[in-house]
C-alpha positions, 0 to 999 in steps of 0.5 A: 355818336356823341362820344365819337364826335367828342373824340375829334374835338381838339384835333388839328384841322377839325373845322366843324362837327354836327350830329343830326337826325333825319326827321323822316327816317330817324337815322342819325347823321354825323357830319365832320368837316376837316381842313385836310384828309391828312388831319382826319387820318391823324385823328382817326385812331382816337375816334376809333378808340372812343367807340372800340367797345360799342356793340355796333352789331346790336345797334346797326342793321348794316355798316354805316355809309361813309363819304369822303367829300371833296370840293367840285 
C-alpha cells in the first residue's frame, strides 16, 4: 500500500495521502484526496504501474472497496 501511495507523490493535484489501519478489523485503508478527478485520472497509470506485479490474489479475499467521493 505504501508503494501505491508513494507513486502518487509529485503528481499534480494530490492534496493529501494517508495509509491507516482500522483498530478493530486490522483492515488497511488508503485515503488520497485530489483537487480534481482529472488529475487523479492522469496519475492513475503511474499508480497502477507501481503495483502491477503484486500478488493481490494471495493478499486479498475480495477486490478492494474504492470510493470516489464528492462534496455535498
